[in-house]
N, C-alpha and C positions, 0 to 999 in steps of 0.2 A: 667802604670810602667814607670819611669823615671830614674830608678837606675839600673847599671850593676849587671846582679846577680851574687854571687858568684861563681859559675861551669863556667859562662864564663870566669871570670878575669883568673881562674887558668887554663883554656883553649888557651888561649891567652899568659899568662906566660909559658906555655909550650912550644908555638910555638916561643916564642922571647927569651927564655932564653941561647941559645947560641949564640945568637948577641953578637957583640961586643959592649961595651958600649957606644963607639962613633957612631953606628948605632941605637942603640935604643934611644941614648940622640936625635939624628937630627930625629926620629920619632917623638917622644914628643915635640920637638920643631915647625916640622910640624904641629902639630894638635894644637899647642897654650898652652899645657897641662906642665907647669915647672917639671919638674923632680925633684927629691928629690935630694941635692947634694951628693955626693959621697965623702966622709971623710977619705977612709981608713979603717974606723973600722968595716966596714960590707961588706959583699959580693955584688957582681954585682947584682947575682939573688935576693939576700933579696932586695936590692934598685928597682930593676924592678918591684917587686912584692909589694913593700910599696907605686911606685908611680900608680900601676893600681887601687889597693886599695883608692889612693889619688883621682882617676876620680869624684868618688862619692862624695868625701865631698866638694872637690875645683871649680867643675862646675856646672852651673845652668842646663843645660843640657848633663847627662853623656853618652847617648847612642849617641847624635851627636858627641862627642869627641870620641866615642868608633869605629863609622862609619869611622871618618879620620882617626884615629891610622890603622884602618885594612885594606885600600883601598890599598897601594902598594903590600899589601902579598896578600890578595884576589883576584887582578884583575890581578895580575901576572901568567904567565903561567906557569904550572906544568908539568912533566913529568908524565904519568901514573905509578901508584903504589910507587912515592916516598912519601917520608915524607911530603915532602911541602903539596902535592895532598891531602893525607891522614889527616893533620892538617885543611887544607880548607873545608873538607867535615865533619868533626868534627865539626867544628865552628858553620857552615850553621846548621847541626841537632841539637846542644846543642841551638843554637839560637830559632830555629823552635820549640825545647820544652817550650820555654817560651812565644812563639807565635811571635816570632821577626823574620826578614828577612832580610839579610844582600843584599844590591841593589849595583850593580857595579856602580863606580864613590865615595864610601865610605856615603852611607847613611844607616840607620838602620830604619825600618819600623815595626809599633806594631799592631796587630789587624788584618790583613790583608790576612793572609794566610791558605788557607783552604788545607782540609787532599788531596785532589787530585794535587795542587799544588805541594806539599811538595813530594808527591809519584813521580811526573814526574822530580822536581829537585834531588830527590835522586839518579835515573835511569841517567840523563844526566851528571852529577857529574860521576857516577861511570862510564859510556861508555866514557866522554871526549865530550859531546856534545855541545861547546861552543856555536855555533850561536843559539841553542834551550834555552839556558839558559838566554842568553842577553835577548833574548825576554819574556820570563817568568818574568825577572826582571823588564824590563820596562813596564810590563801589569800591576804586583802587585804596580809599583812605582806611576803610571798615573792613577789608578783605580779612585781614589778618586778628584783629582785635574784636569783629563780629560780623561774621559769617552772614548772619541773616539778615541784619541793617546792609550789609553790599549787595544782597541778592535783592534787595526791595528796589535800591537806585539802579541797577541792574533791568529789572523789570519796567521802571519808570522809564528809565532811557529809551526802551523796546516800543514804550507806550507812545512817548512823544516822538520819537523817528516813523512809527506807522502813522500818526495822524497827520506831519508835514507832508508825508507822500501822499495820504488820500485829498486832503488839502490842494496839495499841486495839480493833481489828477481830477480834482472839482469831484471825488466821490464824497455822497454822504455819510455821517456816521454818527453816533450819539455819543455825548462829551463823556457818559456813563461806562461807556463799552471799555471792555476787560482787554489785555492784550493777545490773547486766544481770538476772540471776535473782529479784533481792527485786523489781525494778521490773516485772519481767514480772506476780508476784502484785498487786502493790499496781494497777498498770492495770488488771488483769481485776476486780479487784474495783471501782474506781471507775467502770468504764464506759468506759476512753477505750483498752483493749484493738484495735489494727486489726483483728484477725480478728474482734472482736463488733458493728464497726460497718458500716451498711449505704453511708451516704454517700460515695463516691469522695474528694470533699476531706476530709472528718474522718478518712478512713482515712491520708491522707499525714499528717495533724494527728500520729496515733498513730504513725507509721512515724517522724515526724521528733524525736519525744519518745523515743523507744528508741534514736535514732542519737545524738541528745546525751548521752544515758544512757552510750551504749558507747563513745563518742568519749574524753569525759572519763574512761571508767576506763579507757583502752586507752592515752590521752595520759600517764596518771600514770608511763607506765614507758619508758624509753627504747629498749626492746626489746619486740616481741613477735612471738608467733607464728602468722600468719594462713595457711590452708591448710597447716600442718603445717610451714611455712618459719619460719624468725628474722629479720626484717628491720629496718635501722636507720632509725628514723625522723627526720626531719626535723628541725630544732632548732626548739622552740617559739619564739615571741618574747612579748614581752609584751603588747601589743596582743591578738594572737590567745588566750593565757591568760586576759586579762581578759574578753573575750568568752565563753569557755569556762564561765569562772567564775560570770559573772552569769546566762548561761542553766541553769547548775546551781541559782544560786541561786532563780530565778524558780520553776525547778518543784519546791523544797525548800518555798517559799513555798505555791504551790498544793496540796501534799501534806499539809501541816499543817494547811489551812484544809479540806481535803476530811474529814480524819479525825473534823471537829465536823459533819457534815451526819448 
């Protein structure tokens, strides 16, 4: 899908309609989308809506133009509970409903967002966890063109999530600790560390979570030294990277939920 869905146009219109026409015109000029000229015979708001609909008619890649148009609005900081923040969340959720994703820097990607990533995005938006949001965006943006970089971002999202949990629980950690070391402390506090589980089945689940964390952490580098040796890792394909990223994001959602219990 290359056209901008009507519901997205309506949301962008709602977010921009209180801007001065000078500001709206500057936004469109920056995206190289010529706005309809105001003749005085119609209102500024009608002109804005006509121009937004015109992107689908005038542009070869409407979604690319939409990303450019939203960049300043979506990437700027906003206060918790402000109209700006609420509009940012609504736009992200509406895009997700159409299988689309806004990525920091003015990009719209299609078909790369899984439910786990969406759940994590909604939570970090709600709690204002911008560091994690940036890493989610980078992972999704790079999963097709650079899976290795995408895994680096997935690992960074896990580390940031684990640190937030430990801070909330007043558990000490060193800033340089890696994801596995941080997860060891988080898992012990939550109560899902394999060594503390009596059930053999749940021990396997706990061990599996450790393997996810360790696998994503080690896969972020083309080389790592197991047992004192340096071995070249096989090339990581986009489907495999996507699987690892979604597993990492699912774990992050669980940890952020656990910190509220």
